[in-house]
C-alpha positions in Angstrom: -10.6 -57.2 4.2 -12.8 -54.5 5.6 -10.4 -53.6 8.4 -7.6 -53.3 5.9 -9.6 -50.8 3.8 -10.5 -48.8 6.9 -6.8 -48.6 7.9 -5.8 -47.6 4.4 -8.5 -44.9 4.3 -7.4 -43.6 7.8 -3.8 -43.4 6.7 -4.8 -41.6 3.5 -6.9 -39.1 5.4 -4.1 -38.5 7.9 -1.6 -37.8 5.0 -4.1 -35.5 3.4 -4.6 -33.7 6.8 -0.9 -33.3 7.3 -0.6 -31.9 3.7 -3.4 -29.5 4.3 -1.9 -28.3 7.6 1.4 -27.6 5.9 -0.5 -25.7 3.2 -2.3 -23.7 5.8 1.0 -22.8 7.6 2.5 -21.7 4.2 -0.6 -19.6 3.4 -0.5 -18.0 6.8 3.1 -17.0 6.2 2.3 -15.6 2.8 -0.7 -13.7 4.4 1.6 -12.0 7.0 4.1 -11.1 4.3 1.4 -9.6 2.0 -0.1 -7.7 4.9 3.3 -6.2 5.6 3.7 -5.3 2.0 0.3 -3.6 1.9 1.1 -1.6 5.0 4.4 -0.5 3.5 2.7 0.5 0.3 0.1 2.5 2.2 2.9 4.4 4.0 4.7 5.0 0.7 1.5 6.2 -0.9 0.8 8.6 1.9 4.3 10.0 1.7 4.0 10.4 -2.1 0.7 12.2 -1.8 2.2 14.5 0.8 5.1 15.3 -1.5 2.7 16.0 -4.4 0.6 18.2 -2.2 3.6 20.2 -1.0 4.9 20.6 -4.5 1.5 22.0 -5.6 1.3 24.3 -2.6 4.8 25.5 -3.3 3.9 26.2 -7.0 0.8 28.0 -5.9 2.7 30.2 -3.5 5.3 31.1 -6.2 2.6 32.0 -8.6 0.7 34.1 -6.0 4.0 35.9 -5.1 4.8 36.6 -8.7 1.2 37.9 -9.4 1.3 40.1 -6.3 4.6 41.6 -7.5 3.2 42.2 -11.0 0.1 43.9 -9.5 2.3 45.9 -7.2 4.5 47.2 -10.0 1.5 47.8 -12.2 -0.1 49.8 -9.5 3.0 51.8 -8.8 3.6 52.4 -12.5 0.0 53.7 -13.1 0.1 55.9 -10.0 2.9 57.9 -11.4 
């Protein structure tokens, strides 16, 4: 009787070990996928920040150009 219980327990543990190994393989696959997704999101985030920065810089340049022309014409107008 004792030998039968030990064999049963060994088989149960082997089944559980196989199940856990399959689960680990599945989780490793998900981990790789998620790491790739995080990397892609980081690249997209960097690109988006660069676009925003360029848009702000462009707006600042346009405002600076407009103000410089306003001051130029005001200067010319008041000089005459």
